[in-house]
N, C-alpha and C positions, 0 to 999 in steps of 0.2 A: 788661462794651467790649464796645461793636461797632467798628472800624473805618468808614465811609465814603471811598470818593473826591468830592470836589468840586469838582474840573480836571482835568480832560485833556485834550491836541494832543498835536499830533501835528509832523516834517517831509514832506516829500514821499519820495517813496522814491526816489532817479534809479539806476536803475543801474552798475559805477561804469564813473571813465575820461570819466562825464557830467558836467553843476550844481556838483555836487555835489565832483569831484576832490583841487582844492587844502585844502580846510579837514578837519582836523584834529581829533580826537576829539571836545573840548573847544571848538571851533570851531563844528562841528557840535552838541552839543546843547546847550552856557549860550544860546543864542535857546531851547531850546524851553522851556527851566527855564522858562529870565524867566518868560516865558508862561502859564510855568501857574500863576505866582505872582503875576502878576498878574488873572488870572481869577479865581483864587478867595479873593483882593481881600487878600490877606500881604504886609506885609515878612517880608526877609531876616532879619532878625531872630531871628524868627519861630518860623521853623526848624528842629527838631530833630536832625533824617539827612538825609543827603541817600540813597539806594540807585543804584547804575545796575549792567545786568548790560554786557558785552562781552567776545565771546568773542576777538578775533583780538586783537585793539590790542596783541596786546605783554605786556602783564604788569603791571605798580606795581601806583597805586592809580587810575584814570578818574575814579573816583567824586568824588576831592579835586579833580578835576582838571579835568572839568567847574564842581564850585559854586565854584571858585575863577574863573575863567572868568565862570561868572554874577554874579559878585559880590558870591555871599555871602559871613557875616560868615569867618573864619577857627576859631573857634572849632572851623567842623564840620567833626570830621577824614574823613568822610564813604564807604558799606563801598562794592568793589570786588565784581563775584560773578561766579562764568562755572561757569552749567551748559548751558552749547550755545544751540542755540536758544529749550531752556527755562527763559535764563536771564529772560526779561522780561516770564516771567507768576510764577516764581519772585520778584521783586525785588517785587513783589506782595507777595503772600504772606508773607516775612516783614516788611515796612512795618504788616500788619495784623493780624502776632504780634505783633511792638512799640510800638503800639499796646491789643491785648488783654492786654497782661504792663505795660499800667503805664510801661516806660521812651520813652517818648512819644509827644506829641500834633499832633505835626504832625513828614509826614515827605512826602519830594517822589522818591519813585519809577520807575524805570523804566531806556530803554538804549540802549547808546546805540551805532556800527560804521560805518567808513570800511572800504570792503572796496578803494576809489584807496590807500588810505594804509595798509595793512597789512606792521607793514615782515613784507621777507624771511627768515626762518628757518635753521638750515643746522643738522645732527646731529650729535654727535662720537664717533667707534666711540675704542671702550677699549683695539684698538688702537696708532693715533695713526694712521691713517690721515687723508687729509684729509679734513675736515668734505663734510660733502653735504647741500647745497637740501632742503627737503621744502615742502607745501603745506597740509598736513594731522601733528595729535598723532596718537598712537594712539586708538582710544577703547574700547578692551582689549588685554591684553594677553599675548594667543592674533591669531593674523595672519589664520589660519585662518576668526577667528570675526567679523573687524569691517572687510569689503567697501565697497569705495569704493559710497555712498551708492547712486549712477542703478544700478549691480551692483547692490542690497536693494532700490533700487526697480522693477526690471524681477520680481525671486523672486518678488517680493510678487502682481504681476501673472498670473502666471503661476498661482502657487499660490490665486488669489482667482481666476484666472480673468474679469479684468481690464481687456477684451481694446486699443489701440491707439483701436481708434475712438472708445468711453467715456473715455477719456483722455481724447482728443484734443473730443469736444462735451464735458466741463463746464471744456477749457481756455479755448475757444467765449466758453463762460457764460460761464467767471470775468474775459473782458476786454466784453462785452458789460455784467452789468452794473458794471460802473465806468465806464463807458463814458456811461454813464446818472447816474451818482454825481456830484454838486460836489460839493468840500469843501467847509462852511463858514467863513468865519473863526478861528474857537471851535475848527474842533479841526483845523487846517490855517497854521501857523508859516512865512507864506510867506520862503523862504532861496535866496537867490540869481540871486530872482523867479523861485522856483518854488513854484507856487499851485496843482496836483494834482500826480498821481504820470504823468510823462513816456515810461512806458512802454505804458501801458493803448491799445488802439490797438484798430482793425476785422478785430481776427482772425475768420476762417474758415476751417471744415471744408477750404479747396484751400492755403489758408496754410501750417498741423497738416502738412496733407500731403504737404506738403515742407520742409519741419522736417529742419535739422540731425538725425541718431540720433547716438543717445551710448550708448547699452546698448537693445539688443533694441528690446520696447515702448515704455521714453522717449527722447524726443527736443528739441527746443533746447522746443519752439512747448508744451513739457507736464510741463514743469521749470522753479520757478522763478529766474531768470534773479539774478546775486549784488550786491550791490546796499549804496549807505548812507544812513543815515536815524539817527532820533533822537522817541521819542517817553517827553515822563513824566504822572504824573500824581498830584494832590496827594492824599495821603489822610492826614482827620486821627478824632481822637479822640469816640465819642456827644457828651465834652461840648463838646472845643470846638466843633462841629457848629452845637449847638444859641448858643451863645456871637458864631460868626458871623450866626444863622440866614437862613442858606442847607441850598439844598436839596444832600445828595445821594446817591449810587447805591453799598452798601450791598456791600462784600468778604464776603456769605457764610460760601464756602470756598472751599479744594483741594486737591487729593490732586496728591504729583509719585510719578514712579510708571516701576519699571524690568520691564522682560520683556524678551526677548530678542533679546544683542544686531545680529544678525544679518540682524532684521524692525524693524529701528527703525522703521516707519513705522507700524506695527499700536499701534502704545504706548498711544498716549491712546487706549484704547483701555480700556486699568485705569486710569488718569489719571481720567475724565469719570467709570463707576463708580463708583469710592472719592467723588472730589467730588459726587456722586448720592447714595453709601450716606450721607456727612457730614453733607449740610446739611438732608435727608426728605426730596428728593429724586425723582420723575421724570421722566424724556425728557419727556412729553409739558408737561411744567409748561415746558421753555423752548421760552420764546418765538421768542426769537433768534441765531444760533453764532455762531462767528467759529473756523471748524477755519482751521487751516493747510494753507498751499498749499504747500510744500517741493516736492512733485511733486502731480500731479491723482490719483495714485492712491492718494496715502498719505490722499490726502481720504479721498475717495470709499471706501477701505477701514475710514476712519473713520468714516464719516457712517451705513457701514451696519453696524460693525459694535456702533456704539453706539447702535442705533435713532432717532439720532437724526431728521426731520423737512427732505431737501434745501430745501424750498421758505421755509427757514424761515437755510440759510446763508450770509452769506458777502451781502448782502443787500446792499453796494458794490462785493463784486467782493471780488477774495484778492492775495493773493501773488503767484498766477502773473500775473495783469495789473499788481503791483508791484514788481517783486523779491523779494526773502532780505535784509537782513542782520543777518542770524546775530541779533547778543545782543539785540538791538533790537524784532524782527518778536515777541514774545512781546509786548509788552506798543502795541505800534501797534495788533495786533488788537482788547483789552482797552481804548482807546479809541475803538476802531471799537464796540466792542462801549457803552462809555459813551455816546459820543454816540445810540448805538438807540431805547436804557435811555432815557435823558431827553423822547425825542420817543413814541418807543408802548407807554412801560407795563411792569410785566412783569420776569419774572425771563433771564438771555440768561445763551451760556456761554463759555467762549474757552478756547482746546485746541493747543495742537502738539506737537511731537515731537519729538526731537532724539535726536544722532545718538551711536551707545552703546547704542542698546535701553532709553530716557526719557522721560517727557512729562510733561506736567505743564495741569493742570488747575483753572480759576481763574470758581466762578456768585459775578458781580451781579445784584443787585434792587433796583428801582427803584420 
């Protein structure tokens, strides 16, 4: 039994406080889910399950919210997952596992995140002290091994001797590729008038040099901005693929791996190598790759460490030129990869790092 993506689409990625500012996660995710089903030629009552990655929405069951808002039957319970940035790719691997086990024939899998509408968080204390606001949860039980993400990225740049100039050049190139890429109506679902990623710009080395410093070599130019966005893929069994008489992109395999918590940026290297082993492939079998750019240094380190060809990475630009809607970013990479493979054929890789030193990699084949 094999699993195939037959439709994949996304919203624009909009920096927080922008055009998606007023949209709840269900209002943002539902139109994208509906569009994916329409592209697949499926009716709502044919869907067996909906899997949604969400990292900062405050809990509950976002998959149920999005499913109901999209008009799917009340019989679909929805499955929500939180593996932070990696969740958008993990949703696809879960869909693959459900289909290969025979538990489902049609699964809609993806992610949605609204940085603009994320709830405020308060930490309570055992001594009865006043609750204190916090921005993110701990990613390890040891504070000394749980650095701020920008601090960790700067540590990575120092340990691997990846200079600020090299990081800035990567960011400039990401924006350039994004500006040269025009998303089709098949890839991009227009919401609030947004038909392309509005953050992409004519970034120059001079602009990157003047960008605000965040931590050491890490600046506002070479790290991704917080953003809102959604993406979904329709994953079907081989039996359903034949019944629908359509072409699909097979999910060959993937892996989620943990690595050093202090250096989360390099975790994708282990995940990529594991995914290649599972599928019996080598890096030179990969025709194109979508590698997350939460930080330029992280993308550079992963491309080098996994021995990927930089010329085949992020052909339409990456998150540096879009933004980072945490729970949706992995699926956005998969959507980009799906459409690249539909055009070019061959095998492709999507990979993403996540806080706490974990990462996921997925390999697709057209």
